[in-house]
C-alpha positions in Angstrom: 0.0 0.0 0.3 1.2 3.1 -1.6 -0.5 5.4 0.6 -2.0 7.2 3.9 -5.2 6.8 5.8 -4.5 10.6 5.9 -4.3 10.6 1.8 -7.7 8.4 1.2 -8.9 11.2 3.8 -7.5 14.4 1.2 -9.0 12.3 -2.0 -12.3 12.4 -0.1 -12.4 15.3 1.5 -12.0 16.9 -2.2 -14.7 14.9 -3.7 -17.0 16.0 -1.7 -17.3 19.9 -3.6 -17.2 18.2 -6.8 -17.2 15.6 -9.9 -13.2 14.4 -10.4 -11.5 12.7 -12.9 -8.6 10.6 -11.3 -5.7 11.8 -13.0 -6.4 15.5 -11.7 -7.2 14.3 -8.3 -3.8 12.7 -8.0 -2.5 15.8 -9.4 -4.6 18.6 -7.2 -3.2 16.3 -3.9 0.3 16.1 -5.7 -0.5 11.8 -5.3 0.4 9.4 -6.9 -1.6 8.6 -9.9 -2.6 4.7 -8.8 -2.3 5.7 -5.6 -5.5 7.5 -6.4 -6.7 5.2 -8.2 -6.7 2.2 -5.6 -8.0 5.1 -2.7 -11.4 5.3 -4.8 -11.4 1.8 -5.7 -12.1 1.0 -1.3 -14.3 4.3 -1.7 -16.0 3.2 -3.4 -16.1 -0.6 -2.1 -16.9 1.0 1.5 -19.9 3.3 -0.1 -18.5 6.9 0.6 -18.2 7.0 -2.9 -19.4 6.6 -7.1 -19.2 6.9 -10.1 -20.4 9.1 -12.6 -20.8 9.4 -16.6 -21.1 12.8 -18.3 -22.1 10.7 -21.0 -18.9 10.9 -22.6 -16.0 10.9 -19.9 -16.3 8.7 -15.8 -15.8 11.2 -13.0 -15.5 10.0 -9.6 -17.4 11.2 -6.1 -18.5 11.1 -3.1 -21.8 9.0 -2.6 -23.7 12.8 -1.0 -22.8 15.1 -4.4 -24.2 12.6 -6.4 -26.9 12.0 -4.5 -26.7 16.3 -4.7 -25.7 16.2 -8.0 -28.4 13.9 -8.7 -32.0 15.5 -7.0 -30.7 18.6 -8.7 -30.9 16.6 -12.6 -34.3 15.8 -11.9 -35.4 19.1 -10.7 -34.5 20.3 -13.7 
């Protein structure tokens, strides 16, 4: 494991703000992209994050932000 619990927490905090491409998350947090990919997978397995697709791009975000985006989308 090349990342810490603190790294995992940083990724989750950023995902609460918006949906991200994993490479952008890695760049902004100055982490290795492979580690961010592993962290995201772990957060998804824990039910704290999920994938979101704009139709052409797949992004990752926190469950809370995803639910908020879906609610706003359904309200028009």
